[in-house]
C-alpha positions as CSV (number, residue, x, y, z in Angstrom):
1,M,0.0,0.0,0.0
2,S,1.3,3.4,-1.0
3,V,0.5,6.3,1.3
4,T,1.9,9.0,-1.0
5,G,0.3,10.6,-4.0
6,T,-0.9,13.9,-5.5
7,K,-0.9,16.8,-3.1
8,H,-4.3,18.5,-3.2
9,H,-4.9,22.1,-2.2
10,T,-8.0,23.9,-1.0
11,L,-8.8,27.4,0.2
12,H,-11.8,28.5,2.2
13,S,-12.4,32.1,3.4
14,V,-14.8,34.4,5.1
15,A,-15.1,38.1,5.7
16,V,-15.5,39.0,9.4
17,A,-16.8,42.2,10.9
18,A,-14.4,42.1,13.8
19,P,-10.7,43.2,14.4
20,A,-8.1,40.9,13.0
21,E,-6.5,40.4,16.5
22,V,-9.9,39.1,17.8
23,V,-10.1,36.6,15.0
24,Y,-6.5,35.5,15.5
25,G,-7.1,35.0,19.2
26,I,-10.0,32.6,18.5
27,V,-8.0,30.6,16.0
28,A,-4.9,30.4,18.3
29,D,-6.7,29.2,21.4
30,V,-7.2,25.5,20.6
31,T,-8.6,24.7,24.1
32,K,-11.8,26.4,23.2
33,W,-12.3,24.7,19.8
34,P,-14.8,22.1,21.0
35,Q,-16.9,24.9,22.3
36,Y,-16.5,27.1,19.2
37,F,-16.3,24.6,16.3
38,G,-19.2,22.2,15.6
39,P,-17.0,19.4,14.2
40,N,-14.5,19.4,17.1
41,V,-15.2,17.1,20.0
42,H,-12.1,17.3,22.2
43,V,-8.6,18.5,22.1
44,E,-5.7,17.3,24.4
45,H,-2.5,19.2,24.7
46,L,0.5,16.9,24.4
47,E,3.2,19.6,24.3
48,Q,3.1,23.4,24.1
49,D,5.1,26.6,24.4
50,D,4.6,30.2,23.3
51,R,5.3,29.5,19.6
52,A,4.2,25.9,19.0
53,E,2.0,23.1,20.3
54,R,1.4,19.4,19.8
55,I,-2.2,18.3,20.1
56,H,-4.5,15.3,19.9
57,I,-7.8,16.2,18.2
58,W,-11.1,14.2,18.1
59,A,-13.6,15.6,15.5
60,T,-16.3,14.4,13.2
61,A,-15.7,14.1,9.5
62,N,-18.6,13.2,7.2
63,G,-20.5,11.9,10.2
64,A,-17.7,9.7,11.5
65,V,-15.5,10.4,14.6
66,K,-11.8,10.7,13.6
67,N,-8.8,11.5,15.7
68,W,-5.3,12.6,14.8
69,I,-2.2,14.3,16.3
70,S,-1.1,17.7,14.9
71,R,1.6,20.2,15.4
72,R,0.8,23.9,15.2
73,T,3.1,26.9,15.0
74,F,2.1,30.5,15.8
75,D,3.1,33.7,14.1
76,P,1.2,36.4,16.0
77,E,3.0,39.2,14.2
78,R,1.7,37.9,10.8
79,L,-1.6,36.7,12.4
80,R,-0.9,33.2,11.1
81,V,-1.2,29.7,12.5
82,D,0.4,26.8,10.5
83,F,-0.6,23.2,11.2
84,R,0.5,19.7,10.1
85,Q,-1.0,16.3,11.1
86,E,1.7,14.2,12.6
87,V,-0.4,11.1,12.6
88,S,-3.4,11.0,10.2
89,T,-6.4,8.8,10.0
90,P,-7.3,6.8,6.9
91,P,-8.2,7.7,4.2
92,V,-5.9,10.7,4.8
93,A,-2.2,10.0,4.2
94,G,-1.1,13.4,5.2
95,M,-2.7,16.9,5.8
96,G,-1.5,20.3,6.8
97,G,-2.3,24.0,6.1
98,A,-2.6,27.4,7.7
99,W,-5.0,29.9,9.2
100,V,-4.3,33.3,7.9
101,V,-5.9,36.5,9.1
102,S,-5.7,39.7,7.1
103,R,-6.6,43.1,8.4
104,V,-9.0,45.0,6.1
105,D,-9.5,47.9,8.5
106,D,-9.7,48.4,12.3
107,E,-13.1,46.6,12.5
108,T,-13.0,44.2,9.5
109,S,-10.8,41.3,8.6
110,L,-10.5,38.4,6.2
111,L,-9.9,34.8,7.5
112,E,-8.5,32.2,5.1
113,L,-8.1,28.5,5.8
114,H,-5.7,26.7,3.6
115,H,-5.4,22.9,3.4
116,D,-3.1,20.6,1.6
117,F,-3.6,16.8,1.7
118,E,-2.7,13.4,0.3
119,A,-5.0,10.4,0.1
120,I,-3.8,6.8,0.8
121,D,-3.0,5.3,-2.6
122,D,-4.3,8.5,-4.2
123,A,-7.7,6.6,-4.6
124,P,-10.3,8.9,-6.3
125,D,-13.0,7.8,-3.8
126,S,-10.7,8.8,-0.9
127,V,-9.9,12.1,-2.5
128,D,-13.6,12.9,-2.9
129,W,-14.3,11.8,0.7
130,I,-11.5,14.1,2.1
131,N,-12.6,17.0,-0.1
132,A,-16.2,16.7,1.2
133,A,-15.0,16.5,4.8
134,V,-12.7,19.5,4.4
135,D,-15.4,21.5,2.6
136,R,-18.0,20.7,5.3
137,N,-15.7,21.2,8.3
138,S,-14.0,24.3,6.9
139,A,-17.4,26.0,6.2
140,A,-18.6,25.2,9.7
141,E,-15.4,26.4,11.4
142,L,-15.2,29.6,9.5
143,N,-18.8,30.4,10.1
144,N,-18.4,29.6,13.8
145,I,-15.4,31.9,14.1
146,K,-17.2,34.7,12.2
147,E,-20.2,34.5,14.5
148,L,-18.0,34.4,17.6
149,A,-15.7,37.2,16.6
150,E,-18.6,39.4,15.6
151,Q,-20.1,39.1,19.0
152,H,-16.8,38.9,20.9
153,A,-18.0,41.7,23.3
154,Q,-20.7,39.4,24.5
155,L,-18.7,36.2,24.8
156,D,-18.0,36.6,28.6
157,E,-21.8,36.7,29.1
158,L,-22.8,34.0,26.6
159,V,-20.1,31.4,27.5
160,F,-20.0,30.1,31.0
161,T,-18.7,27.1,33.0
162,F,-19.8,25.6,36.3
163,D,-19.0,22.5,38.3
164,D,-20.9,20.1,40.6
165,T,-18.9,17.9,42.9
166,V,-20.1,15.1,45.1
167,H,-17.9,13.3,47.6
168,M,-18.2,9.5,47.6
169,K,-16.9,7.0,50.2
170,A,-16.4,4.5,47.3
171,D,-13.8,3.1,45.0
172,G,-13.0,5.2,41.9
173,A,-13.2,2.2,39.6
174,D,-16.9,1.6,40.6
175,V,-17.8,5.2,40.0
176,F,-16.0,5.1,36.7
177,D,-17.9,2.0,35.7
178,F,-21.2,3.8,36.5
179,L,-20.4,6.8,34.4
180,N,-18.8,4.8,31.6
181,R,-21.8,2.4,31.2
182,A,-24.1,5.1,29.9
183,D,-26.0,2.4,28.0
184,L,-27.4,1.4,31.5
185,W,-28.5,4.9,32.5
186,P,-32.2,4.4,31.5
187,E,-32.3,1.7,34.2
188,R,-30.2,3.7,36.7
189,L,-31.3,7.3,36.2
190,P,-34.9,8.4,36.5
191,H,-34.4,11.5,34.4
192,V,-33.1,9.5,31.4
193,A,-36.0,8.1,29.4
194,R,-34.0,6.7,26.5
195,L,-30.3,6.3,25.6
196,D,-28.8,4.7,22.5
197,L,-25.1,4.2,22.6
198,T,-22.6,2.8,20.1
199,E,-18.8,2.3,20.7
200,D,-17.3,1.2,17.4
201,E,-13.9,2.3,18.5
202,P,-12.9,1.6,22.1
203,G,-13.1,4.8,24.2
204,V,-15.2,6.7,21.7
205,Q,-18.9,6.6,22.5
206,V,-21.7,8.1,20.3
207,M,-25.0,8.5,22.2
208,A,-28.5,9.9,21.8
209,M,-30.5,10.6,24.9
210,D,-33.9,11.8,26.0
211,T,-33.8,13.5,29.4
212,S,-36.5,15.3,31.5
213,T,-35.9,18.5,33.5
214,A,-37.5,19.6,36.8
215,D,-40.3,21.5,35.0
216,G,-41.3,18.3,33.2
217,S,-40.0,19.2,29.7
218,V,-38.1,16.5,27.8
219,H,-34.9,17.3,25.8
220,T,-33.3,15.2,23.1
221,T,-29.6,15.4,22.9
222,E,-26.9,13.7,20.9
223,S,-23.3,13.5,22.2
224,I,-19.9,12.1,21.5
225,R,-17.8,11.0,24.5
226,V,-14.1,10.3,24.7
227,V,-13.3,8.0,27.6
228,F,-9.9,8.3,29.4
229,A,-9.9,5.4,31.9
230,P,-9.8,5.3,34.9
231,D,-10.7,8.8,36.0
232,R,-12.0,11.0,33.2
233,I,-14.7,11.2,30.5
234,V,-15.1,14.2,28.2
235,Y,-18.0,14.9,25.9
236,K,-19.5,17.2,23.3
237,Q,-23.2,17.5,22.6
238,T,-23.6,17.4,18.8
239,T,-27.4,18.1,19.1
240,V,-28.2,20.7,21.8
241,P,-31.4,22.1,23.3
242,G,-32.8,25.3,21.7
243,L,-31.3,27.7,24.2
244,M,-27.7,26.7,23.4
245,T,-25.3,26.8,20.5
246,A,-22.8,24.6,22.2
247,H,-22.4,22.4,25.3
248,T,-19.3,20.5,26.3
249,G,-18.5,18.8,29.6
250,R,-16.5,16.3,31.5
251,W,-16.7,13.9,34.4
252,T,-13.6,13.6,36.6
253,I,-12.7,11.3,39.6
254,V,-10.1,12.4,42.1
255,E,-9.0,10.2,45.0
256,T,-9.3,11.5,48.6
257,A,-8.3,10.0,51.9
258,D,-11.6,8.0,52.3
259,G,-12.9,7.8,48.8
260,V,-13.2,10.1,45.8
261,D,-14.5,13.5,44.8
262,V,-16.4,13.2,41.5
263,T,-17.0,16.4,39.5
264,S,-19.3,17.2,36.6
265,R,-18.3,20.2,34.6
266,H,-20.4,21.9,32.0
267,T,-19.4,24.7,29.6
268,V,-22.3,26.2,27.7
269,T,-22.6,28.8,24.9
270,L,-26.0,30.5,24.9
271,R,-27.9,31.6,21.8
272,T,-29.7,34.9,22.1
273,D,-32.4,34.6,19.4
274,T,-34.4,31.9,21.2
275,I,-34.5,33.2,24.8
276,E,-38.0,34.7,24.5
277,K,-39.3,31.7,22.6
278,Y,-38.4,29.3,25.4
279,L,-38.5,31.4,28.5
280,G,-41.1,34.1,27.7
281,E,-41.3,37.7,26.6
282,G,-38.8,40.1,28.2
283,K,-36.5,37.3,29.4
284,T,-32.7,38.1,29.2
285,V,-29.4,36.4,28.8
286,A,-29.1,36.3,32.6
287,D,-32.5,34.5,32.8
288,A,-31.2,32.0,30.2
289,R,-28.0,31.4,32.1
290,A,-29.9,30.7,35.3
291,Y,-32.4,28.4,33.6
292,V,-29.7,26.4,31.8
293,H,-27.4,26.2,34.9
294,R,-30.3,25.0,37.1
295,A,-31.5,22.3,34.5
296,L,-28.0,20.9,33.8
297,S,-26.8,21.1,37.4
298,T,-30.0,19.3,38.7
299,N,-29.5,16.4,36.3
300,S,-25.8,16.1,36.7
301,T,-26.1,16.2,40.5
302,N,-28.8,13.6,40.5
303,T,-26.5,11.4,38.3
304,L,-23.7,11.9,40.8
305,K,-25.9,11.0,43.8
306,L,-27.1,7.9,42.1
307,A,-23.5,7.0,41.2
308,R,-22.6,7.5,44.8
309,G,-25.3,5.1,46.0
310,Y,-24.2,2.5,43.4
311,A,-20.5,2.7,44.2
312,E,-20.8,3.0,48.0
313,A,-23.1,-0.1,48.1
314,L,-20.4,-2.1,46.2
315,R,-17.8,-1.0,48.8
316,G,-20.2,-2.2,51.5
């Protein structure tokens, strides 16, 4: 099998009504990509300094979850970030490119996303598959950055994070088992009415779930989870309720003297155009924050308490 072939090039761009430095800042901060970019599920830093980083990325491509390791180098003076996949996932043999921000004037910029790639064996079907994935993901990422940059003054209000922690006199392995076996949640969690889970690749779970909130409403969500045994599970909701544009989270288990502290973290990006539709006339972003916080915190705390009961009973 040959992994080399023709190098293909693509260019996608978008005009942004925001300063170039704001756009560059969003591109450069990879830790927020799962929150900002629809296709991105999770990013792990492997190495980093002021001018470069090595990252492991999980993302969707044409509906499938792929993961790869990339190196990125930063040029803040030229507002440019170059990237190159160190380990690619078939049918990609190799891929790299650059984000380039150009200043049009003080309040307007142009964002370009360049890709170059090779397909395994240079197979035409593979080239078409990669082109389709690059087109879809590039359009989504550019539009996400445009939207975020153009409302950057509101981001501190629209994006928020909160934690719920429950102490358990239990073994971390039993707690992890409860959280990992989400396929059993309809039997274990009263607020979960339905959950469909597939795990085609070990440690990567795709799930669809119907949950009820304290006010009796039912929400359907779809998520991708990346499992880091024995003490962490991260996730990205790929279908979110109507008050949000993005929702990411994680479960973490930390050992203590007599058990474990288990934390559920949520990071939410609110949308402003649906607040009155769901919460009523005159309701504000502050009202939406409070509503979403209460709904998510109630369900995650209930899950943690039930996990505690399960794990503490096993310890006896």
